[in-house]
N, C-alpha and C positions, 0 to 999 in steps of 0.2 A: 309342553303341558297345555291342555285346553284352557281357554279363558272364557269367562262368562260376563254377561252384561248384568249390572245391578243398578238399583235406583236408590239414592239417598236423599234426604230432606235437610235443607239448610235455610233457616230463616224463612220457612214458608215456601220455598222454591224447590223444584225437583231437578236433579242433576243426573245424567246418565254417564257412566264410565265403565271401562273395560278392566277387569281385575282377574287375577289368577285365583283358583279355589282357596289357596292358602290365605290370601288377603280377604277372602269373602267372609270369614267368621266375624272379625270386628266390625265390618260394615253392616252385616245383618244385625248384630247386637246393637249398634248405634241406631239403625232404622227402627229396630223394635223398641228401644228406649224412647225415641222421639215420638213414634206412634202412640205411645201410652197417653200422651197428653190429649190426643184426640179421644182416646178411650175415657180419660177423665171427663172430657166434655160431654160424652154420651151418658157417663154416670150421673152428670149434673141433673139430668132430666128425671133420673130416678131418686135424687135426693140422698144419695148413700153417703157414708162417712167411712174414713179409713184411718188407721193408726200409722204414723211414721215410725218404722222399726229400726231404720238405720239411715245415715246420710253418707253416700260414697262420693269422694272427690277425686277427679283426675286431671293431670296437667300442671298441678302445682309443684313444680320441682323445687322451688325455694320458699315460697309463701306458705306459712304454717296453716294448718287446718283451722285453728282457733281464730285467725284473721278472717277467713272466709266465712266460717259459721256465725261470726259476729254481725254479718250483713244480712242474714236471712230473716224472713218474716215468719219462720217456723222453727222448731227445733225437735230433736229426737224425742219420740214419746208422745208428741202432740196428736190429738184426734182432729182430723180436718174434714169439714163438709166438702163433698166433691164439688158442690156449686161454687165454693170459694177458691179452689185450688188454682185455676188458671190465673187469677188475679195475684194470688200469693206468690206464684212462680214468677210471673212477669216482673213484679215489684222487686222480688230478690235479685233477678238478673239486672235490673237497673241500679240497684244498690251496689252490686259487685262491680259494675261498669264504672260507676261514680267514684270508686276507690282510685282509679287511674292505675291500677296494678296490671291490667290485662289488655292485650291488643285488640281482641275481638270481643263480641257480646258473649258473655258466659251463658251456658245452657243449663237449665234446671228442668228436669224431667223425672218421671216416676217409673218404677218397674213394679208391675202388679205381682204381689205375692199372695199367699194363702191365708185364709182365716181373717180377712179384712185388714191385713198388714201390708204395708208398702214400703219399699226402699226408694229413697230419693237419690238421683244420680245427678251430679254437678260436674260440668266439663269447663275448664278454663284454659287459656293460652297466655302465658306470662309475657310481659314486656321486657325489653332490654333495660336492665336496672342500673348500669353504671355509665355515665355520660361524661367522659373528659371531653371538653368542647371549647373551641376557640370563641372568644367574644368579639362581635362586631355589632355594636348597637349605637344608634344616634341618641343623643341626650336632648330630647324634646318632648313635649307634651303628647305628641302623636306623629306618625309619619308624615302627614300632610304639611304641618308647620315646618318640618325640616326640608321637605321637598320644595315647597313653594316659597316660604318666607326667607329660609336660610340658603336657598340655591343649592341644596344638597351638598353643603360643605362637608368635606371628608374630615376636617380638623374639628368638627363637632360630633365625632364618633369616638367611641371607647374601643380599645383593643386590649386583649388579655385572654385569660382562660378561666374556666370553671371546672370543678370536678364535683359532680352530684352522684351520690349513691342512694338509690331508692330501695325500699324494702330491706334495709339493713336487717340482718339476722332472720329475715323472713318475717319480721314483726311489723311491716309497713312503717318502719322508722326511716328518717331521711337525713343524710349528712350533706352538706354543701359547703364548698370552699370556693372563694373568688379571689383572684388578683388581676387587676386591670390597670392600664395606663391610658392616656389619651385625655379627652375632654374632662372626664372625672376620674381622678386616680382613686382606686379603692382596694382595701384589704379587708377580708371578713370571713366569718363562718357562721353556720346555723346548724342546729341539731333538733330534730323533732321526734318525740316519742309519743305516739298516739294513745298508748295504754300503759299505765304504771301500776295497776292493781288487777286483781284476779277477775273482778267483774267487767273489765274492760270499759271502764266509764272515765276515769280520770287520766289526763295526759300532761306532758310537760314539753315545752319548747324554750329554747334560749339562743341568743345570737349576739354577736359583737362585730361592729365594722367600723372602719376609719375611712373618711373621704376627704379629698381636698379638691379646690377649683381655681382655675385662673380666669374663669369667665363666670359671671353671675347675673341673673335677672334681679334687678332691685326696684322696679316699678313697672307700670304699664301706661302706655300713651295711646289714646284712641282705641283701647281695648286690645293692644298689641303689646307683648312682653318687650321691655327695654333691657338690654344687657350691657354690662361693662366688661370689656375684654382687655386684660392687662397681662400680656405675655411676660413670663419670667417672675411674676409676683403671685403668690398664693392669697387670693382674695377671701377665702373661707376654708376652714378645716374643722372637721366635726368628728367626735367619737360618740358612738351610740351603743348602749347595752340594753338588752331586753330579756326579760323572763316572763313566761306565760304559763298559766294553768288552765287546762281545757276539761270541761265536764260535758261528756256526750250523754244526754238524757234519751234513752231508747235509741231509735234508728235515725230520727230526723231532726231532733233539737239539740243544740249545742250552746253552752255557756262558756265564755273565755274571759279570764281575769288576767290583766297584763300590768306590769311595772317596767317602766323605761327610765333610763337616765341619759340625758343628752348634754354633751359638753360641746360648745362651738365658739369659735373666734373668728373675727372678721378684720380686714385690713383698714387702716385709717382712711383709704380712698373710698371704700364703700361707706364707712361711717359718715364721711363729709357729704356724700351724695344724698343720703337719706337719714333722717334722725329716727326712723321708726323701723329699722331693719331688725334689730334686737331690742328686747324690753329696755325702757328708760334710756335708749340711745347707748347702751354698753357696747364695748368693743369685744367683750367675751361674756359668756354666761353658762352656767350649769343648771339645767332645768329638769326637775323630775316630772314624770307624767304617769298617771293611772288611768286605766281604761277598762271599761266593762263592755263586752259585745256579746249579743245574742243572735242566733239565726235559727230559723225554721225552714228546713230545706226539703221540699216534697217534689223537687223537679226530677223529670225522667232521665235527663242527661245534662249534667251541669255545664259542660262546654258549650252545648247548643241545645237548649231545652225546647221542647215541643208541647209538653203537657205538664200539669202541675202548678205549684206556686212556690214562692220564696219571699220570706220576710226577715229583715234584719234591722237591728238598732244598735247604735254605738253611743256610749257616754264617755267623753273624754275631759280630762282635767289636767292642763299644764300648770305647773307651779305649785298647786295645792295649797296656796296661801302661805307658802313658806317665804322666807325673806330672800330677795334678790336685790343687791345693792341697798341693803338695809331697809328695804320696803317690801311688804308682803305682796306677792304676785300670784295672780290666778287668771287663767283663761279656760273657760268652760264652753263646750259645745256639744249638741246632740245631732246625730245624722241617722237617717232611717230611710228604708225603701221597701216597697212591696211590688212583686212581679206576679203576674198571672198569665198562664198559657193554656190555650184551648186547642184541641184537635177538632176542626170543624167537620172534616171528612178525611179519607185516606190521603187526599192530596193537599188540603187547604188547612192552614193554621193561623191562629190570631194570638197576639200577645200584647199586654199592656204593662207599663211600669209607672209607679208614682214614687218620687224621691224628694226629700228635703233636707235641709240643714239649718240650724238655728244656733247661733252663738251669741255670747253675751254682748251687750252694747258697747260702743266706743271703739276707738281705734286699737288695731291689734297689730303686733309685730309682723312685718311682711314676711319674715322667714317662717312663720307659724301659720299664716292665714291661707285658706284655700277657698276661693269662691267656685263659680261654675266655669268649666273649660278644662278641668284636670281629670285625668284618669278617664273613666266612661261617663262622667257627669257632664253633659254638654248637649245642646240642641243641634241635631244634625243640619248642616248648612252654616254652622258657626264653628267649625273645627279650628279656624284659624285665630279665634278670638278667646280672650279670658274675660270674665265679668266679675270683679272683686266686689265683695259685699259681706255683711254679717249673716245674711240669711238668704236662701233661694228655694225655689220649688220648681220641679221638673216633672214632665209627663212624656212618655214615649208610647206610641201605637204603631203596630206593625202587622201586615197581613203577608203570609207566605204561601207560595205555591211550589210543590215539589215537582220539579222539572225532570230530573234524571236521578234514578236511584240505582247504583251498582252495589249489589250486596257483596258479602265477603268473598274475595277471590284470591287463590294462591298464585303468586308471582313465579312462573316457571323458572328453574335454574338458579333461584336464589335460595341457597340452603340454609341461611340463618332463619330459624323459625320465628324469631321475635319481629322479623321485618318481611317475611314472605307472604303474609296474609294482610290484604288491604280492602278498603272499600272507599267510595266517595258518593256524596250525594250534592245535588245542586238545586238551589231554591231561587226562584224569582221573588222579589219583596217589593212592597209598597208601604210607605211610612208617613207618619206625621207627628211631629214633636212640638212641645210648647214649654217655655220656661220663663222664670221671672226672678230677678236679683234685687234685694232691697238693701237699704242702709249702706250706701257706697262708702269706701274708705276715703279719708281725706288727702292721703299722700299719692294717689293715682291722678293722672292728668287726663281730663275729659273722658271720664268713665261714662260715655253716652249711652251705653247698652243697659245700664242699671236703671232700675224704677221705670221700666218699660216692657211690655209683653214681647217676647221673642218666640217666633215660630219657624219651623222649617219643614218642608215636605220633600219627597223624593221617591226614587225607586232604585233597585240594586239587584245584584247578583251575589249569592253567598255560595261558597264551596265548603263542605265539611268532609274531613277525611280522618284517618287514623292517627293515633298519638295526639288527640285532641286539638288537631289543627283546624283553624277556621280562617278563611280568606274572604274578605268582602270588598266589592267595588261598587260604589254608589254614585248616582248623580242626585244632588240635592240643591234646593234654592230656599233662601230665607226672606223675611219681610223687609230686608234692606234692598231687595231687588238683586241680590247677588246669587249666582249659581256656579256650580263646578262639580268636578269629579274628585271623589275622595276615596281613599283606601284605608282599610282597617284590618286588624289581625285577631279580632275577638268578636264574640256575639254582641249585638247592640244593648241587649238587657238580659 
C-alpha cells in the first residue's frame, strides 16, 4: 500500500511523518481542527461572534465529561466574540492541566460550522491513576539538611508503602492509604471528594493518621534543630483526624473550612528536657483546631508557574479557648502570601513572592510553633537553619531564562499511553531573597538569626518535566558569608 507524507501541528511546531492512507483521515481531521484556531484569529480582525453549539471531548476514558466541563471558561450555548476566543481557549487548557488529571497539555480548538455556530473540540490524555508505590523518604525539613547535617543517615529514612488512587469513579476523587516504618512509623488514610453537589461547588475531605517517633527535635541551638534519639523508646505518639469542607467559587477562588482533633503524648524524657514542648508542660494533650483558608489562584501552571498570580490567607486557632489542664487554651495565628509571575518575553520570566506570618504574643508550645525554615518558607542560602519566632516576613525574587524546551514527544516502543508521552524544559535562574523573624522564643538557645535582616542571592538550573516533576540545583550565598550548592524538588514560589 502506498504511503503519503502529512504534516501535523503540536504546540505550535510542525512535524512530518509517513502514514498510510487509512491513517490519513484522523490526522487530516486533527490538522483541520488545530488550524481553525488560526482561522479564529483571522476572524478576530473582523470582530465576528459565534455560538458554541456543542463541546466534543476525546481521550477521557475514565474522567467524566462533567469534571472536564467544570474547568472551561465557556459553556455550550455561549456567544463568543472571536477576538476573545484565543484567550478563553488557552485559559481553559491551563485549567485542565492544573487538575493534574492529564499527562499532556489538553488541546481546545474549534470546528467551524454553518450559520455562525461552532463545535468546540477538546483532546486530553489521561494519567496513570493508581499508584501502589514503595516509600523511601527522609524525615528532614529539606533534602539539604539530611545530606549535609545528618550525613545522609539511612536510619533517618522512612520505609513503607502507599496506595493512591486518583480520579476515583472518574470524578477526580482521591483515596490514599499509607503504612510505613522507619524513622516515623505511620498508619493513615485520606479521601477527597471535590464536588458533592450538582453545581460542583462544594466538596469534602477527611483523613486520619497515627504516628510515633523514637527521635524528636525539641529545641534549636544556633539556628540548628537539636534532636533527642532514644532507640527502643517511643518519645511521642500522635493521633490526628481532620474533616474539611471546600467551596470553590467560580474557577479560581476557593474557601476551605477545616476542623481537626489532635491527641498526642510525649515521654518523660522529652518533658524533662523542655517544659514547653506541649502546653502547660503536659505529658499528653488533646487539642482541637479550626481553620479557615482562602486562595485565589490564577497561575498558568501550578507546579511551575510562569504567568498569573496567587494569593492565599490562613486563619488558624488551636485550642479555641477550651480548657486544657483545667485552663482555657488558645493559640491563634494568621499566615498569608502573594505571588506574581510575568512573562517578559518568549524566553524571559520574572516572579516575586511576599509572605508573612503573625501569631499571638508569648511563648508557644514547641510542638505547635513554626517559624521560618520549614516547608518552602525560607531565605535561599539559609536552607540549613531554622529561625523561631512569633512572626516573620519573607520576600523572594527570581528571573528565569528558558534555555531548552523539548515539547511533547512520544517515547518509542513504550506502549503504556500514560507514560509514553513526555516533555522537559530547562531554565537558568537568578534570585534574591530577604527575610526577617521577630519575637524570638525564650526556650531556644542563641537564636542569633532572629531580629536581624536575612538575605540570600544565587543562581541555579531548574528542570521541569511531566507528572509535575520539578528538580532544582542552586548555588546561593547569604549575609553570613556562607555559600553552597542546594537541591530542591519543588518550585521556589
